[in-house]
C-alpha positions, 0 to 999 in steps of 0.5 A: 079740058077747056081753054076758052071758058075753062080748064086747067089742071092736071093732076094734083089732077089733078089737083094733088098731082102735077102729072097724069092722075094715078101714076106712081113715080117709083120704078114699077115691077115688070108689068104693073096695072093700077087703078085710081078713083077720086072725088073733088070739090071742084075740078080745076084744070090749069086753074080753071073750073071744069064743073062750074065750081061744083064737085066732080067724080074721077077715075082711071087705069094705068099700065106701066112696063118697068124695064122700059118705062113705057106707059099707057093709061086712061082717065075720066071726069065729070064736067060741065064746060062744054054745055057752057059753050053751047055744046053738049056732053058731061064727060072728059075722057083722057087717053095717054101714052109715053115713056119716063125714066132717069137721065141721071141719078137726080134728073128724071124725064117723062115724054108722051102724048095726051088726047082729051076726048069729049063725047058728043060735045057738038062744038065747032071747032071740036073740044077734042084736043091732042097735046104732046108733053115733056117733063124734067124732074129735079128732085122734088121740083119739075118743069113741064111743057105741053104743046097742042097739035090741034085747036085747044079745047074748042078755041078757033085758030089755036093750034100750037098753043102751049102750057108751061108748068113749073112746080114742086112737091116737097116733103115737109115731114109727118107724111105731108107734101107741100104742093107748089105750082105756077103755070102759063097758058098761051093760046095761039092767035087768041091772046085774050084767052092767055093767062097765068095760074097758081096753086099752093096745097098740101097732100097726105096719104092716110092709107085708106085714102089720100087727102089734098087741100089746095088754094087755086087761082087763075089771073083771068076774068074772061072765063065765066060760067053761065051765071057770070061767075069767074071760073078761075077765081081764088078758091080752096079745093078739097080732093079725096083719092085712092090708088089701088 
């Protein structure tokens, strides 16, 4: 993920998802392993393109221990933004672990840590980033906060940056989910890189695959591709994914 000239956005990646990609929300069996794969027309994370507005391939694997709600997983995506900042590499590799469950019948929680690893990124400060996160769910609505304990995606002097994510995934009938999101990225000691992003989308599971279409925008023009394109500009993003 890139905060200075990109990123954002987990997971309906993300794109169709507001939490870690590929993790089911139902209570799993005692030991559950799932795999996920997707292709998207533009990898947007927190509203910003990670791929210069081009398509991306993504996939991951998750393990959940049902009785405790503990989970661990990994997820990868093709990217381009580290090269945009003068570094190298074309892969984002996420590693995460946490615990989720119910506080009451109507309130759920999810807490954990997420490490974004960019092999051979060559940036200084490094693009590699670690965040702690906490999420509360209220039926279809949720509130999530992520807090970096390292510099944020290659941005100097940005430890303790935070991202607030508010949204809802609403069943509107016939198998369609309406995906609503607004987020605020605060970049510590780098206020020029702070911004707000928005998403309105729809998701449907057709059995053979899940299709997601979303309108995404970040209200910043400070994140530009090498050709000068705004990486947070309004755009429709189409994603096809499968969990098995």
